[in-house]
C-alpha positions in Angstrom: 14.2 -75.6 53.8 12.1 -78.6 52.6 13.0 -82.1 54.2 16.5 -83.4 52.8 17.0 -84.8 49.6 20.8 -85.4 50.3 22.0 -85.2 53.6 26.2 -85.4 54.1 27.9 -84.8 57.1 31.8 -84.8 57.9 32.7 -86.0 54.6 36.3 -87.0 54.3 38.0 -88.2 50.6 41.6 -89.1 50.4 44.0 -90.7 47.3 46.8 -92.5 47.4 46.1 -94.8 50.1 45.0 -92.4 52.4 47.8 -90.0 52.3 46.3 -87.0 50.1 43.4 -85.4 52.0 41.2 -83.6 49.0 38.2 -83.5 50.9 38.1 -82.7 54.2 34.7 -82.4 56.9 32.6 -81.1 54.4 28.9 -81.3 55.4 25.7 -79.9 53.5 21.8 -81.0 53.1 20.2 -80.4 49.5 16.2 -79.9 49.4 14.6 -78.6 46.6 16.6 -75.9 45.5 19.1 -75.3 44.0 22.5 -75.2 45.9 25.8 -73.7 44.2 28.8 -75.3 45.0 32.1 -72.9 44.4 35.4 -73.2 44.2 38.9 -72.8 42.4 40.1 -75.7 40.2 41.0 -78.4 42.4 38.9 -77.3 45.8 37.3 -80.7 46.0 33.7 -79.4 44.5 33.7 -81.6 41.8 34.8 -84.9 44.1 32.2 -84.2 46.6 29.7 -84.5 43.3 31.0 -87.8 42.1 31.1 -88.9 45.9 27.7 -88.6 46.1 27.1 -90.9 42.7 30.0 -93.6 44.1 31.9 -93.1 41.0 35.5 -92.3 42.7 38.2 -94.4 41.8 38.4 -97.5 43.5 41.8 -96.2 45.2 39.3 -93.3 46.8 39.0 -93.5 50.2 35.8 -92.0 51.5 34.6 -91.5 54.9 31.5 -90.0 56.7 29.5 -89.8 59.6 26.3 -90.0 57.4 26.1 -89.7 53.6 22.3 -90.6 52.4 19.6 -90.1 49.8 16.3 -90.5 50.5 16.1 -93.5 52.6 19.6 -94.8 51.4 23.2 -94.7 53.3 25.1 -94.0 50.5 28.5 -95.2 52.3 26.7 -99.0 52.3 25.4 -98.9 49.2 26.5 -101.8 46.9 26.9 -100.9 42.9 23.6 -103.1 42.7 22.0 -100.5 44.5 24.5 -97.6 43.2 23.1 -98.7 39.4 19.5 -98.5 40.3 20.2 -94.9 42.1 22.3 -93.3 39.1 20.5 -91.8 36.2 17.0 -93.3 37.7 17.3 -91.5 40.9 20.0 -89.1 40.7 21.1 -87.4 37.4 24.8 -86.2 36.7 25.2 -83.7 33.9 28.7 -83.4 32.9 30.8 -80.3 31.6 31.4 -81.0 27.9 28.9 -83.2 25.8 32.0 -83.6 23.4 33.6 -86.3 25.6 30.7 -87.5 27.6 28.4 -88.4 24.4 29.6 -91.5 22.6 30.4 -90.7 18.8 29.6 -93.3 17.3 25.9 -93.7 18.2 22.9 -91.2 17.1 21.6 -88.7 19.4 18.0 -90.9 19.4 19.7 -93.9 20.4 22.1 -92.7 23.6 18.7 -91.1 25.3 16.7 -94.2 24.4 19.0 -96.6 25.6 19.0 -94.7 28.9 15.2 -95.1 29.0 15.1 -98.7 28.6 18.1 -99.3 30.8 15.8 -97.9 33.7 12.4 -99.0 32.7 13.2 -102.2 31.0 9.7 -103.6 30.6 9.2 -100.6 28.1 9.2 -101.1 24.4 11.3 -99.7 21.6 8.2 -97.6 20.6 7.4 -96.4 23.9 11.5 -95.6 24.2 11.4 -93.8 21.3 8.6 -91.5 21.7 9.6 -90.6 25.5 12.8 -89.5 23.8 11.3 -87.5 21.2 9.4 -85.8 23.9 12.3 -85.0 26.5 14.2 -83.5 23.0 11.2 -81.2 22.7 11.4 -80.3 26.5 14.6 -79.2 26.3 13.5 -76.7 23.8 15.0 -78.5 20.4 13.4 -77.6 17.2 12.9 -80.5 14.9 13.2 -83.0 17.5 12.7 -85.8 14.9 16.1 -84.8 12.7 18.0 -84.0 15.5 17.6 -87.6 17.2 19.1 -88.8 13.9 22.3 -87.2 14.0 25.7 -88.3 15.4 27.6 -86.0 18.3 29.8 -84.7 15.8 26.8 -82.8 14.0 25.3 -80.9 16.5 26.7 -77.6 18.1 27.9 -77.3 22.0 24.7 -75.7 23.2 22.6 -78.6 21.3 24.6 -81.1 23.0 24.2 -79.8 26.5 20.5 -79.9 25.8 20.9 -83.5 24.7 22.8 -84.4 27.5 20.3 -82.9 29.9 17.5 -84.7 27.9 19.2 -88.0 28.7 19.5 -87.1 32.4 16.1 -86.6 32.7 14.3 -89.0 30.3 14.1 -91.7 33.6 12.6 -88.2 35.9 15.7 -88.3 39.0 14.7 -86.5 42.3 18.1 -84.7 42.1 20.5 -83.3 39.5 24.1 -82.9 40.0 25.4 -80.8 37.5 29.0 -80.2 37.0 30.2 -77.2 35.0 27.5 -77.5 32.6 28.2 -74.0 31.1 31.8 -73.6 31.0 32.2 -74.6 27.6 29.4 -72.4 26.1 29.2 -69.1 24.9 27.2 -66.5 26.9 23.9 -66.3 24.7 23.9 -70.1 25.0 24.5 -70.5 28.5 22.1 -68.0 29.8 19.7 -70.3 27.4 21.0 -73.5 29.1 20.5 -71.9 32.6 16.7 -71.0 32.3 15.9 -74.3 30.4 17.5 -75.9 33.8 15.8 -73.2 36.1 12.5 -74.0 34.4 12.7 -77.9 34.8 13.7 -78.0 38.3 10.8 -75.7 39.4 8.8 -77.9 37.3 9.6 -81.3 38.0 10.0 -80.2 42.0 14.1 -81.5 41.7 17.2 -80.7 44.1 19.6 -79.2 42.2 23.3 -79.4 42.9 24.9 -77.0 40.9 28.6 -77.4 40.1 31.0 -74.1 39.1 33.9 -71.9 39.4 31.9 -68.7 38.2 30.6 -66.6 41.1 28.6 -64.3 39.7 26.5 -67.0 37.4 25.8 -68.9 40.6 24.9 -65.6 42.6 22.2 -65.0 39.9 21.2 -68.6 39.3 21.0 -70.6 42.7 19.2 -70.4 46.1 22.4 -71.1 48.3 26.0 -71.4 48.1 28.7 -73.1 49.4 32.6 -71.8 49.0 35.3 -74.6 49.0 38.7 -74.2 49.6 41.5 -76.5 49.7 39.1 -79.1 50.0 36.5 -77.7 52.8 33.7 -76.0 53.0 34.7 -72.6 54.4 31.3 -70.4 54.0 27.5 -71.2 53.7 25.1 -68.4 52.9 22.5 -67.5 50.9 23.1 -66.6 47.0 21.5 -63.3 47.7 23.9 -62.7 50.4 27.1 -62.8 48.9 28.0 -59.6 49.1 27.8 -60.2 53.2 29.9 -63.1 53.1 32.4 -62.9 56.1 35.4 -65.3 55.2 38.0 -63.6 53.9 38.3 -66.0 50.9 34.8 -65.6 50.0 35.9 -61.6 49.9 39.0 -62.1 48.4 37.1 -64.0 45.3 34.2 -61.4 45.3 36.8 -58.5 44.8 39.0 -60.1 42.1 35.8 -59.8 40.3 35.9 -57.2 37.1 33.3 -54.7 37.3 32.1 -52.8 33.7 30.5 -50.3 36.2 33.2 -49.1 38.3 36.5 -50.5 36.9 39.0 -50.7 39.1 42.6 -49.8 38.3 43.8 -53.0 38.9 42.5 -56.4 40.2 43.4 -57.3 43.8 45.1 -60.7 43.7 43.4 -63.2 46.3 46.2 -63.8 49.4 46.0 -67.0 50.8 46.1 -67.5 54.4 47.2 -71.0 56.1 45.0 -70.7 58.8 42.3 -71.3 56.2 43.3 -75.0 55.9 41.9 -75.0 59.4 39.3 -72.7 59.5 35.8 -73.2 60.9 32.7 -73.2 58.2 31.1 -69.7 58.5 27.3 -70.3 58.2 24.2 -67.7 57.9 20.5 -68.5 58.3 18.4 -69.9 55.6 
């Protein structure tokens, strides 16, 4: 793996005045790659993504031995510094465009506003031209017509493309995609994944792909972090998932249905209390 874009060591996140530990001892590095973070609901995967962006509630207690982005110490970065990083250097693609896009603003206004914020010396004409270029880059046909629409006038798949265009218009170095395809049907999901794959390769980005879909991450990402109860229990190449050593990862894989060899009954994952304090298993990469 090439030099790290993001480097996190022993990240701890707690709520309720520090009494509820949501993330415990998470460590990982991100290079120019597609890194998947997989886990059940409540495992802490989205919390980690928001911690990188410093978008957690003010009541959250965040500690780490190290949490850096390039040359920036994210633990010490103030809000002014983070405003220059969010969007401009690290983009966040959220799960459902219905709740992420402003319903009373046209698509063109929302994308162009992002560009003008990060490039304040740009003109309105430059922002509009860049906005159309980005809509075309995410494979939206008739971009000028779509730009005039409101969010409720476009489909879910097109809304997700708009979200991607909005995050890429400032040309960030890292993308954090938090369940970006879970609200989409299978056909559109594959189109969005192919688009993300092409954009990451062409722009040489680092991608953190947060998901609960093990099969999706296995086929899309380069490496995978498996999270359970706020901890990373295993790190391995996506292509090596079948060789997972941790019983939690093995249990998740066993519970996946198979069309070729359908079991009489899907096994139920049995959780071991020892997993709360288990060490991370990591394969070489």
